[in-house]
PDB file of the backbone (N, CA, C, O) and the ligand in Angstrom, with CONECT records:
HET     ZN  A 101       1
ATOM      1  N   UNK A   1      -4.833  54.064 -20.330  1.00  0.00           N
ATOM      2  CA  UNK A   1      -3.576  54.750 -20.593  1.00  0.00           C
ATOM      3  C   UNK A   1      -2.828  54.983 -19.298  1.00  0.00           C
ATOM      4  O   UNK A   1      -3.401  55.412 -18.296  1.00  0.00           O
ATOM      5  N   UNK A   2      -1.556  54.696 -19.336  1.00  0.00           N
ATOM      6  CA  UNK A   2      -0.846  54.816 -18.065  1.00  0.00           C
ATOM      7  C   UNK A   2      -0.335  56.230 -17.839  1.00  0.00           C
ATOM      8  O   UNK A   2       0.041  56.940 -18.771  1.00  0.00           O
ATOM      9  N   UNK A   3      -0.336  56.598 -16.608  1.00  0.00           N
ATOM     10  CA  UNK A   3       0.160  57.926 -16.242  1.00  0.00           C
ATOM     11  C   UNK A   3       1.673  57.957 -16.340  1.00  0.00           C
ATOM     12  O   UNK A   3       2.346  56.975 -16.025  1.00  0.00           O
ATOM     13  N   UNK A   4       2.193  59.065 -16.769  1.00  0.00           N
ATOM     14  CA  UNK A   4       3.662  59.161 -16.771  1.00  0.00           C
ATOM     15  C   UNK A   4       4.198  59.165 -15.348  1.00  0.00           C
ATOM     16  O   UNK A   4       3.597  59.753 -14.449  1.00  0.00           O
ATOM     17  N   UNK A   5       5.316  58.513 -15.154  1.00  0.00           N
ATOM     18  CA  UNK A   5       5.929  58.538 -13.837  1.00  0.00           C
ATOM     19  C   UNK A   5       6.562  59.902 -13.613  1.00  0.00           C
ATOM     20  O   UNK A   5       6.701  60.716 -14.526  1.00  0.00           O
ATOM     21  N   UNK A   6       6.934  60.112 -12.372  1.00  0.00           N
ATOM     22  CA  UNK A   6       7.588  61.391 -12.062  1.00  0.00           C
ATOM     23  C   UNK A   6       8.806  61.587 -12.944  1.00  0.00           C
ATOM     24  O   UNK A   6       9.058  62.680 -13.452  1.00  0.00           O
ATOM     25  N   UNK A   7       9.551  60.519 -13.115  1.00  0.00           N
ATOM     26  CA  UNK A   7      10.785  60.661 -13.890  1.00  0.00           C
ATOM     27  C   UNK A   7      10.493  60.962 -15.347  1.00  0.00           C
ATOM     28  O   UNK A   7      11.186  61.759 -15.979  1.00  0.00           O
ATOM     29  N   UNK A   8       9.466  60.323 -15.874  1.00  0.00           N
ATOM     30  CA  UNK A   8       9.115  60.599 -17.270  1.00  0.00           C
ATOM     31  C   UNK A   8       8.672  62.047 -17.442  1.00  0.00           C
ATOM     32  O   UNK A   8       9.016  62.705 -18.424  1.00  0.00           O
ATOM     33  N   UNK A   9       7.921  62.520 -16.489  1.00  0.00           N
ATOM     34  CA  UNK A   9       7.491  63.924 -16.575  1.00  0.00           C
ATOM     35  C   UNK A   9       8.700  64.840 -16.506  1.00  0.00           C
ATOM     36  O   UNK A   9       8.800  65.835 -17.224  1.00  0.00           O
ATOM     37  N   UNK A  10       9.601  64.476 -15.632  1.00  0.00           N
ATOM     38  CA  UNK A  10      10.777  65.317 -15.479  1.00  0.00           C
ATOM     39  C   UNK A  10      11.567  65.342 -16.778  1.00  0.00           C
ATOM     40  O   UNK A  10      12.045  66.388 -17.216  1.00  0.00           O
ATOM     41  N   UNK A  11      11.690  64.178 -17.379  1.00  0.00           N
ATOM     42  CA  UNK A  11      12.491  64.119 -18.592  1.00  0.00           C
ATOM     43  C   UNK A  11      11.802  64.870 -19.731  1.00  0.00           C
ATOM     44  O   UNK A  11      12.461  65.511 -20.550  1.00  0.00           O
ATOM     45  N   UNK A  12      10.495  64.786 -19.774  1.00  0.00           N
ATOM     46  CA  UNK A  12       9.760  65.404 -20.875  1.00  0.00           C
ATOM     47  C   UNK A  12       9.584  66.898 -20.670  1.00  0.00           C
ATOM     48  O   UNK A  12       9.340  67.637 -21.624  1.00  0.00           O
ATOM     49  N   UNK A  13       9.706  67.338 -19.441  1.00  0.00           N
ATOM     50  CA  UNK A  13       9.347  68.719 -19.158  1.00  0.00           C
ATOM     51  C   UNK A  13      10.304  69.386 -18.186  1.00  0.00           C
ATOM     52  O   UNK A  13      10.964  70.367 -18.530  1.00  0.00           O
ATOM     53  N   UNK A  14      10.380  68.860 -16.987  1.00  0.00           N
ATOM     54  CA  UNK A  14      11.127  69.534 -15.928  1.00  0.00           C
ATOM     55  C   UNK A  14      12.589  69.720 -16.231  1.00  0.00           C
ATOM     56  O   UNK A  14      13.214  70.671 -15.762  1.00  0.00           O
ATOM     57  N   UNK A  15      13.142  68.806 -17.022  1.00  0.00           N
ATOM     58  CA  UNK A  15      14.560  68.900 -17.326  1.00  0.00           C
ATOM     59  C   UNK A  15      14.858  69.809 -18.492  1.00  0.00           C
ATOM     60  O   UNK A  15      16.015  70.003 -18.864  1.00  0.00           O
ATOM     61  N   UNK A  16      13.799  70.371 -19.074  1.00  0.00           N
ATOM     62  CA  UNK A  16      14.003  71.180 -20.270  1.00  0.00           C
ATOM     63  C   UNK A  16      13.765  72.645 -20.003  1.00  0.00           C
ATOM     64  O   UNK A  16      13.078  73.033 -19.058  1.00  0.00           O
ATOM     65  N   UNK A  17      14.348  73.434 -20.855  1.00  0.00           N
ATOM     66  CA  UNK A  17      14.110  74.865 -20.786  1.00  0.00           C
ATOM     67  C   UNK A  17      12.706  75.152 -21.303  1.00  0.00           C
ATOM     68  O   UNK A  17      12.228  74.516 -22.242  1.00  0.00           O
ATOM     69  N   UNK A  18      12.072  76.103 -20.680  1.00  0.00           N
ATOM     70  CA  UNK A  18      10.701  76.454 -21.083  1.00  0.00           C
ATOM     71  C   UNK A  18      10.670  77.810 -21.761  1.00  0.00           C
ATOM     72  O   UNK A  18      11.455  78.706 -21.449  1.00  0.00           O
ATOM     73  N   UNK A  19       9.753  77.931 -22.683  1.00  0.00           N
ATOM     74  CA  UNK A  19       9.566  79.200 -23.379  1.00  0.00           C
ATOM     75  C   UNK A  19       8.098  79.575 -23.315  1.00  0.00           C
ATOM     76  O   UNK A  19       7.217  78.716 -23.288  1.00  0.00           O
ATOM     77  N   UNK A  20       7.852  80.881 -23.291  1.00  0.00           N
ATOM     78  CA  UNK A  20       6.468  81.339 -23.141  1.00  0.00           C
ATOM     79  C   UNK A  20       5.666  81.160 -24.408  1.00  0.00           C
ATOM     80  O   UNK A  20       4.440  81.049 -24.370  1.00  0.00           O
ATOM     81  N   UNK A  21       6.362  81.134 -25.532  1.00  0.00           N
ATOM     82  CA  UNK A  21       5.639  81.030 -26.788  1.00  0.00           C
ATOM     83  C   UNK A  21       6.489  80.271 -27.794  1.00  0.00           C
ATOM     84  O   UNK A  21       7.682  80.046 -27.591  1.00  0.00           O
ATOM     85  N   UNK A  22       5.854  79.895 -28.857  1.00  0.00           N
ATOM     86  CA  UNK A  22       6.583  79.203 -29.911  1.00  0.00           C
ATOM     87  C   UNK A  22       7.692  80.098 -30.454  1.00  0.00           C
ATOM     88  O   UNK A  22       8.799  79.645 -30.745  1.00  0.00           O
ATOM     89  N   UNK A  23       7.356  81.405 -30.582  1.00  0.00           N
ATOM     90  CA  UNK A  23       8.334  82.349 -31.096  1.00  0.00           C
ATOM     91  C   UNK A  23       9.566  82.421 -30.204  1.00  0.00           C
ATOM     92  O   UNK A  23      10.693  82.455 -30.698  1.00  0.00           O
ATOM     93  N   UNK A  24       9.352  82.445 -28.893  1.00  0.00           N
ATOM     94  CA  UNK A  24      10.477  82.484 -27.959  1.00  0.00           C
ATOM     95  C   UNK A  24      11.359  81.255 -28.129  1.00  0.00           C
ATOM     96  O   UNK A  24      12.586  81.353 -28.145  1.00  0.00           O
ATOM     97  N   UNK A  25      10.725  80.111 -28.255  1.00  0.00           N
ATOM     98  CA  UNK A  25      11.475  78.861 -28.388  1.00  0.00           C
ATOM     99  C   UNK A  25      12.296  78.867 -29.668  1.00  0.00           C
ATOM    100  O   UNK A  25      13.468  78.489 -29.675  1.00  0.00           O
ATOM    101  N   UNK A  26      11.664  79.300 -30.747  1.00  0.00           N
ATOM    102  CA  UNK A  26      12.374  79.306 -32.020  1.00  0.00           C
ATOM    103  C   UNK A  26      13.472  80.360 -32.040  1.00  0.00           C
ATOM    104  O   UNK A  26      14.518  80.163 -32.658  1.00  0.00           O
ATOM    105  N   UNK A  27      13.232  81.480 -31.361  1.00  0.00           N
ATOM    106  CA  UNK A  27      14.277  82.504 -31.246  1.00  0.00           C
ATOM    107  C   UNK A  27      15.503  81.934 -30.547  1.00  0.00           C
ATOM    108  O   UNK A  27      16.639  82.171 -30.958  1.00  0.00           O
ATOM    109  N   UNK A  28      15.252  81.183 -29.491  1.00  0.00           N
ATOM    110  CA  UNK A  28      16.356  80.613 -28.728  1.00  0.00           C
ATOM    111  C   UNK A  28      17.140  79.634 -29.589  1.00  0.00           C
ATOM    112  O   UNK A  28      18.370  79.599 -29.533  1.00  0.00           O
ATOM    113  N   UNK A  29      16.439  78.845 -30.379  1.00  0.00           N
ATOM    114  CA  UNK A  29      17.115  77.909 -31.277  1.00  0.00           C
ATOM    115  C   UNK A  29      17.929  78.675 -32.312  1.00  0.00           C
ATOM    116  O   UNK A  29      19.035  78.276 -32.677  1.00  0.00           O
ATOM    117  N   UNK A  30      17.363  79.770 -32.772  1.00  0.00           N
ATOM    118  CA  UNK A  30      18.036  80.589 -33.775  1.00  0.00           C
ATOM    119  C   UNK A  30      19.328  81.175 -33.205  1.00  0.00           C
ATOM    120  O   UNK A  30      20.372  81.164 -33.856  1.00  0.00           O
ATOM    121  N   UNK A  31      19.235  81.690 -31.972  1.00  0.00           N
ATOM    122  CA  UNK A  31      20.408  82.275 -31.336  1.00  0.00           C
ATOM    123  C   UNK A  31      21.501  81.235 -31.153  1.00  0.00           C
ATOM    124  O   UNK A  31      22.691  81.530 -31.256  1.00  0.00           O
ATOM    125  N   UNK A  32      21.070  80.018 -30.881  1.00  0.00           N
ATOM    126  CA  UNK A  32      22.043  78.943 -30.668  1.00  0.00           C
ATOM    127  C   UNK A  32      22.533  78.374 -31.991  1.00  0.00           C
ATOM    128  O   UNK A  32      23.439  77.541 -32.022  1.00  0.00           O
ATOM    129  N   UNK A  33      21.929  78.828 -33.079  1.00  0.00           N
ATOM    130  CA  UNK A  33      22.356  78.356 -34.386  1.00  0.00           C
ATOM    131  C   UNK A  33      21.893  76.956 -34.708  1.00  0.00           C
ATOM    132  O   UNK A  33      22.459  76.286 -35.572  1.00  0.00           O
ATOM    133  N   UNK A  34      20.855  76.514 -34.008  1.00  0.00           N
ATOM    134  CA  UNK A  34      20.403  75.140 -34.210  1.00  0.00           C
ATOM    135  C   UNK A  34      18.959  75.080 -34.697  1.00  0.00           C
ATOM    136  O   UNK A  34      18.285  74.059 -34.561  1.00  0.00           O
ATOM    137  N   UNK A  35      18.495  76.195 -35.270  1.00  0.00           N
ATOM    138  CA  UNK A  35      17.080  76.240 -35.648  1.00  0.00           C
ATOM    139  C   UNK A  35      16.703  75.155 -36.664  1.00  0.00           C
ATOM    140  O   UNK A  35      15.547  74.742 -36.755  1.00  0.00           O
ATOM    141  N   UNK A  36      17.694  74.713 -37.411  1.00  0.00           N
ATOM    142  CA  UNK A  36      17.374  73.682 -38.400  1.00  0.00           C
ATOM    143  C   UNK A  36      17.276  72.297 -37.783  1.00  0.00           C
ATOM    144  O   UNK A  36      16.736  71.369 -38.386  1.00  0.00           O
ATOM    145  N   UNK A  37      17.808  72.171 -36.567  1.00  0.00           N
ATOM    146  CA  UNK A  37      17.762  70.859 -35.918  1.00  0.00           C
ATOM    147  C   UNK A  37      16.739  70.787 -34.800  1.00  0.00           C
ATOM    148  O   UNK A  37      16.595  69.757 -34.142  1.00  0.00           O
ATOM    149  N   UNK A  38      16.028  71.891 -34.590  1.00  0.00           N
ATOM    150  CA  UNK A  38      15.080  71.906 -33.475  1.00  0.00           C
ATOM    151  C   UNK A  38      13.704  72.311 -33.959  1.00  0.00           C
ATOM    152  O   UNK A  38      13.547  73.096 -34.894  1.00  0.00           O
ATOM    153  N   UNK A  39      12.724  71.753 -33.297  1.00  0.00           N
ATOM    154  CA  UNK A  39      11.395  72.285 -33.520  1.00  0.00           C
ATOM    155  C   UNK A  39      10.765  72.525 -32.157  1.00  0.00           C
ATOM    156  O   UNK A  39      11.152  71.919 -31.158  1.00  0.00           O
ATOM    157  N   UNK A  40       9.798  73.411 -32.141  1.00  0.00           N
ATOM    158  CA  UNK A  40       9.166  73.774 -30.887  1.00  0.00           C
ATOM    159  C   UNK A  40       7.844  73.037 -30.766  1.00  0.00           C
ATOM    160  O   UNK A  40       7.125  72.854 -31.749  1.00  0.00           O
ATOM    161  N   UNK A  41       7.536  72.618 -29.549  1.00  0.00           N
ATOM    162  CA  UNK A  41       6.225  71.992 -29.335  1.00  0.00           C
ATOM    163  C   UNK A  41       5.675  72.487 -28.017  1.00  0.00           C
ATOM    164  O   UNK A  41       6.424  72.852 -27.111  1.00  0.00           O
ATOM    165  N   UNK A  42       4.375  72.497 -27.922  1.00  0.00           N
ATOM    166  CA  UNK A  42       3.736  72.953 -26.696  1.00  0.00           C
ATOM    167  C   UNK A  42       3.586  71.771 -25.754  1.00  0.00           C
ATOM    168  O   UNK A  42       3.084  70.710 -26.125  1.00  0.00           O
ATOM    169  N   UNK A  43       4.032  71.985 -24.530  1.00  0.00           N
ATOM    170  CA  UNK A  43       4.057  70.915 -23.545  1.00  0.00           C
ATOM    171  C   UNK A  43       2.718  70.844 -22.814  1.00  0.00           C
ATOM    172  O   UNK A  43       2.176  71.855 -22.368  1.00  0.00           O
ATOM    173  N   UNK A  44       2.209  69.639 -22.706  1.00  0.00           N
ATOM    174  CA  UNK A  44       0.933  69.470 -22.001  1.00  0.00           C
ATOM    175  C   UNK A  44       1.103  69.572 -20.496  1.00  0.00           C
ATOM    176  O   UNK A  44       0.151  69.862 -19.770  1.00  0.00           O
ATOM    177  N   UNK A  45       2.314  69.333 -20.037  1.00  0.00           N
ATOM    178  CA  UNK A  45       2.540  69.295 -18.593  1.00  0.00           C
ATOM    179  C   UNK A  45       2.599  70.689 -17.997  1.00  0.00           C
ATOM    180  O   UNK A  45       2.031  70.940 -16.934  1.00  0.00           O
ATOM    181  N   UNK A  46       3.279  71.587 -18.673  1.00  0.00           N
ATOM    182  CA  UNK A  46       3.440  72.921 -18.098  1.00  0.00           C
ATOM    183  C   UNK A  46       2.749  73.995 -18.934  1.00  0.00           C
ATOM    184  O   UNK A  46       2.638  75.143 -18.502  1.00  0.00           O
ATOM    185  N   UNK A  47       2.284  73.627 -20.132  1.00  0.00           N
ATOM    186  CA  UNK A  47       1.568  74.593 -20.957  1.00  0.00           C
ATOM    187  C   UNK A  47       2.486  75.584 -21.646  1.00  0.00           C
ATOM    188  O   UNK A  47       2.026  76.510 -22.314  1.00  0.00           O
ATOM    189  N   UNK A  48       3.786  75.387 -21.480  1.00  0.00           N
ATOM    190  CA  UNK A  48       4.720  76.265 -22.172  1.00  0.00           C
ATOM    191  C   UNK A  48       5.382  75.490 -23.307  1.00  0.00           C
ATOM    192  O   UNK A  48       4.990  74.369 -23.632  1.00  0.00           O
ATOM    193  N   UNK A  49       6.374  76.103 -23.887  1.00  0.00           N
ATOM    194  CA  UNK A  49       6.979  75.515 -25.081  1.00  0.00           C
ATOM    195  C   UNK A  49       8.375  74.975 -24.800  1.00  0.00           C
ATOM    196  O   UNK A  49       9.136  75.549 -24.021  1.00  0.00           O
ATOM    197  N   UNK A  50       8.686  73.887 -25.437  1.00  0.00           N
ATOM    198  CA  UNK A  50      10.030  73.321 -25.354  1.00  0.00           C
ATOM    199  C   UNK A  50      10.557  73.134 -26.769  1.00  0.00           C
ATOM    200  O   UNK A  50       9.816  73.181 -27.751  1.00  0.00           O
ATOM    201  N   UNK A  51      11.858  72.922 -26.832  1.00  0.00           N
ATOM    202  CA  UNK A  51      12.471  72.574 -28.105  1.00  0.00           C
ATOM    203  C   UNK A  51      12.765  71.091 -28.114  1.00  0.00           C
ATOM    204  O   UNK A  51      13.146  70.513 -27.096  1.00  0.00           O
ATOM    205  N   UNK A  52      12.589  70.489 -29.255  1.00  0.00           N
ATOM    206  CA  UNK A  52      12.919  69.084 -29.380  1.00  0.00           C
ATOM    207  C   UNK A  52      13.789  68.891 -30.609  1.00  0.00           C
ATOM    208  O   UNK A  52      13.735  69.670 -31.561  1.00  0.00           O
ATOM    209  N   UNK A  53      14.576  67.856 -30.569  1.00  0.00           N
ATOM    210  CA  UNK A  53      15.453  67.597 -31.703  1.00  0.00           C
ATOM    211  C   UNK A  53      14.646  67.074 -32.866  1.00  0.00           C
ATOM    212  O   UNK A  53      13.812  66.180 -32.723  1.00  0.00           O
ATOM    213  N   UNK A  54      14.909  67.644 -34.000  1.00  0.00           N
ATOM    214  CA  UNK A  54      14.283  67.145 -35.222  1.00  0.00           C
ATOM    215  C   UNK A  54      15.184  66.075 -35.802  1.00  0.00           C
ATOM    216  O   UNK A  54      16.399  66.261 -35.882  1.00  0.00           O
ATOM    217  N   UNK A  55      14.626  65.002 -36.191  1.00  0.00           N
ATOM    218  CA  UNK A  55      15.457  64.014 -36.875  1.00  0.00           C
ATOM    219  C   UNK A  55      15.775  64.509 -38.283  1.00  0.00           C
ATOM    220  O   UNK A  55      14.942  64.407 -39.183  1.00  0.00           O
ATOM    221  N   UNK A  56      16.955  65.032 -38.466  1.00  0.00           N
ATOM    222  CA  UNK A  56      17.353  65.514 -39.789  1.00  0.00           C
ATOM    223  C   UNK A  56      18.554  64.723 -40.256  1.00  0.00           C
ATOM    224  O   UNK A  56      19.397  64.305 -39.463  1.00  0.00           O
ATOM    225  N   UNK A  57      18.613  64.531 -41.539  1.00  0.00           N
ATOM    226  CA  UNK A  57      19.813  63.861 -42.041  1.00  0.00           C
ATOM    227  C   UNK A  57      20.938  64.875 -42.105  1.00  0.00           C
ATOM    228  O   UNK A  57      20.718  66.069 -42.311  1.00  0.00           O
ATOM    229  N   UNK A  58      22.095  64.393 -41.932  1.00  0.00           N
ATOM    230  CA  UNK A  58      23.231  65.282 -41.863  1.00  0.00           C
ATOM    231  C   UNK A  58      23.496  65.915 -43.226  1.00  0.00           C
ATOM    232  O   UNK A  58      23.571  65.233 -44.248  1.00  0.00           O
ATOM    233  N   UNK A  59      23.630  67.211 -43.209  1.00  0.00           N
ATOM    234  CA  UNK A  59      23.890  67.926 -44.458  1.00  0.00           C
ATOM    235  C   UNK A  59      25.375  67.925 -44.760  1.00  0.00           C
ATOM    236  O   UNK A  59      26.165  68.380 -43.933  1.00  0.00           O
ATOM    237  N   UNK A  60      25.764  67.443 -45.881  1.00  0.00           N
ATOM    238  CA  UNK A  60      27.171  67.573 -46.272  1.00  0.00           C
ATOM    239  C   UNK A  60      27.419  68.991 -46.796  1.00  0.00           C
ATOM    240  O   UNK A  60      27.821  69.203 -47.940  1.00  0.00           O
ATOM    241  N   UNK A  61      27.163  69.931 -45.916  1.00  0.00           N
ATOM    242  CA  UNK A  61      27.184  71.369 -46.180  1.00  0.00           C
ATOM    243  C   UNK A  61      26.596  71.621 -47.534  1.00  0.00           C
ATOM    244  O   UNK A  61      26.513  72.771 -47.967  1.00  0.00           O
TER     245      UNK A  61
HETATM  246 ZN    ZN A 101       6.775  71.310 -20.042  1.00  0.00          ZN2+
END
């Protein structure tokens, strides 16, 4: 298995906002009004949580 390059790590982790817990991450998504388009995952690189875009189909309201 190949190691992620510095840039890949940065893109997967360093370039993202970090949260201490899943709850914090989801709260932030909620505040931004995007909780339906985001899910939280625990990052292996920093051990904290990030938000990622959920592939959702567009709701015609
Ligand atoms: Zn991370």
